[in-house]
C-alpha positions in Angstrom: 0.0 0.0 0.0 2.9 2.4 0.8 4.5 1.7 -2.5 1.2 2.5 -4.3 0.7 5.7 -2.3 4.2 6.9 -3.0 3.9 6.0 -6.6 0.7 8.0 -7.0 2.2 11.0 -5.3 5.3 10.8 -7.6 3.0 10.6 -10.6 0.9 13.6 -9.3 3.8 15.9 -8.6 5.7 14.7 -11.7 2.8 15.6 -13.9 2.5 19.0 -12.3 6.2 19.7 -12.7 6.2 18.7 -16.4 3.2 21.0 -17.0 5.0 24.0 -15.4 5.4 26.9 -17.8 8.1 28.8 -16.0 10.6 28.5 -13.1 8.2 30.0 -10.7 5.6 27.3 -11.3 8.3 24.6 -11.1 9.6 26.1 -7.8 6.1 25.9 -6.3 5.7 22.2 -7.2 9.0 21.2 -5.9 8.8 23.2 -2.7 5.5 21.4 -2.0 7.0 18.0 -2.9 10.3 18.4 -1.0 9.2 16.8 2.4 8.2 13.4 0.8 10.3 13.5 -2.4 12.9 10.9 -1.5 10.3 8.4 -0.2 8.0 9.0 -3.1 10.7 8.2 -5.7 12.7 5.6 -3.8 9.8 3.6 -2.4 9.5 2.3 1.2 12.8 0.4 0.9 14.7 3.3 -0.8 15.7 1.2 -3.8 13.3 2.2 -6.6 15.2 5.3 -7.8 18.7 4.1 -8.7 19.7 6.8 -11.1 21.6 9.1 -8.6 23.8 6.2 -7.6 24.3 5.1 -11.2 25.4 8.6 -12.2 27.7 8.8 -9.2 29.3 5.5 -10.3 29.9 6.9 -13.8 31.5 10.1 -12.4 33.7 8.1 -10.1 34.9 5.9 -13.0 35.8 9.0 -15.1 37.1 11.5 -12.6 39.1 11.7 -9.4 37.4 12.5 -6.0 39.2 15.9 -5.9 37.3 17.0 -9.0 35.1 20.1 -8.6 31.5 18.9 -9.4 28.3 20.9 -10.1 25.1 19.0 -9.4 22.6 20.9 -11.5 19.0 20.5 -10.4 20.3 18.8 -7.3 16.9 18.4 -5.6 17.2 16.9 -2.1 20.8 15.9 -2.7 20.6 12.3 -3.7 23.4 12.6 -6.3 25.6 14.5 -3.8 25.1 11.8 -1.2 26.0 9.2 -3.8 29.1 11.1 -4.8 30.2 11.5 -1.2 30.2 7.7 -0.8 32.8 7.7 -3.6 34.9 10.2 -1.7 34.0 13.4 -3.6 34.2 16.4 -1.3 34.0 19.4 -3.7 30.4 19.3 -4.9 28.2 22.3 -5.4 24.5 22.1 -5.9 22.0 24.4 -7.7 18.2 23.9 -7.8 15.1 26.0 -8.4 13.5 25.0 -5.1 14.7 26.4 -1.8 13.0 23.7 0.1 14.7 21.0 -1.9 18.0 22.7 -1.2 17.2 22.8 2.5 16.9 19.0 2.5 20.1 18.7 0.5 21.9 20.9 3.0 21.0 18.6 5.8 23.0 15.8 4.2 26.2 17.8 4.8 27.8 16.5 1.5 27.9 19.8 -0.5 30.6 22.4 -0.5 28.1 25.1 -1.6 24.4 25.1 -2.3 22.1 27.8 -3.7 18.8 28.5 -5.5 19.0 29.2 -9.2 16.8 29.4 -12.2 18.7 26.9 -14.4 16.8 27.9 -17.5 18.9 31.1 -17.4 22.7 31.7 -17.4 24.3 29.7 -14.6 26.0 31.5 -11.8 29.8 31.1 -11.6 32.8 31.5 -13.8 33.5 29.7 -17.1 35.6 26.6 -16.9 35.1 26.3 -13.2 34.1 22.6 -12.9 35.5 19.3 -13.9 32.0 17.7 -14.0 28.4 18.7 -14.2 25.7 16.2 -13.3 22.1 16.6 -14.3 19.7 13.8 -13.3 16.1 13.6 -14.4 15.7 17.4 -15.3 16.1 17.7 -19.0 12.4 17.3 -19.8 9.2 19.5 -20.3 8.6 21.9 -17.4 12.1 21.7 -16.3 15.3 22.5 -18.3 15.4 23.4 -22.0 18.0 22.0 -24.3 19.8 25.4 -24.1 20.9 24.4 -20.6 23.4 22.1 -22.3 25.3 25.0 -23.6 25.5 26.5 -20.1 26.6 23.2 -18.6 29.5 23.2 -21.2 30.4 26.8 -20.4 31.1 26.1 -16.8 33.1 22.9 -17.4 36.7 23.1 -18.3 38.1 21.5 -21.5 38.4 17.8 -21.0 35.8 17.8 -18.3 32.5 15.9 -18.4 28.8 16.4 -18.4 26.9 13.3 -17.1 23.1 13.6 -17.6 20.0 11.4 -17.8 17.0 11.7 -20.1 13.9 9.7 -20.2 14.0 7.3 -23.1 10.9 8.9 -24.6 12.6 12.3 -24.8 16.1 11.1 -25.8 15.7 11.6 -29.6 15.2 15.4 -29.1 18.1 15.8 -26.6 20.4 13.6 -28.8 19.7 16.0 -31.6 20.9 18.9 -29.5 23.9 17.0 -28.3 24.9 16.3 -31.9 24.6 20.1 -32.5 27.0 20.6 -29.6 29.4 18.2 -31.2 29.1 19.9 -34.6 29.9 23.2 -33.0 32.9 21.6 -31.3 31.6 22.4 -27.9 31.2 18.9 -26.5 31.1 15.4 -27.8 29.1 12.3 -26.8 31.5 9.8 -25.2 29.0 7.1 -24.2 25.3 6.4 -23.7 23.5 3.6 -22.1 19.9 2.8 -20.9 19.4 2.4 -17.1 16.2 2.0 -15.0 14.4 5.0 -13.7 12.1 3.0 -11.5 12.6 -0.8 -11.6 9.1 -1.3 -10.2 7.5 0.3 -13.3 10.0 -0.6 -16.0 10.6 3.0 -16.9 14.1 3.9 -18.0 16.5 6.7 -18.8 19.4 7.2 -21.1 22.5 8.0 -19.2 24.8 10.1 -21.4 28.4 11.2 -20.9 29.7 14.2 -22.8 33.3 15.5 -22.9 33.7 19.2 -23.2 36.1 20.0 -26.0 36.0 23.8 -26.1 37.4 26.2 -23.5 34.9 28.8 -22.3 32.0 27.4 -24.5 29.8 30.2 -26.0 26.7 31.2 -24.2 23.3 30.4 -25.5 22.8 31.6 -29.1 20.1 31.6 -31.8 18.5 28.3 -32.5 18.8 27.0 -28.9 
């Protein structure tokens, strides 16, 4: 019964978030969802939302624990907690929802946390990070494809962007990733399908990009 209740709440809040038309609406949804977000996604045993751990495993395979990481759309800090288990200590987090950030702060695994509208220019200097992670946020009502250019801007040359996209939306995002490659901003290194929620059979594509340009350009026409 708990699993069904959590699943219904996740569907309810997820549908509202995908229907958001701007950052203010998304903030309202996630502020309301924050108190039960982890339980709703992970289920009563905490094992029905493996993507944060999968992404952390990928980052740990590619980069050293001393690497500066930006966890974009960090939510309640599930990715940061998973990275901490791999020994990463320099992880910053940004999210549209202050209440989500408050939950992430309680984990004590982030170097810095702050609210940000990630549909706009990211705060921070170019080439600052070795890795940007973005889990379950490149979808309607959340982040547009133009966010990929900003991710590349804040990652130094040779660094990585590790992101996840629902399989149903992968074709559109892949199109934009190939445009990044054509513009010599970032190239796709690897992709693979992973479970979003094992209980439902839903899955995401986990993609790794390598940034090949220093100080990638900001968002331009066509994005």
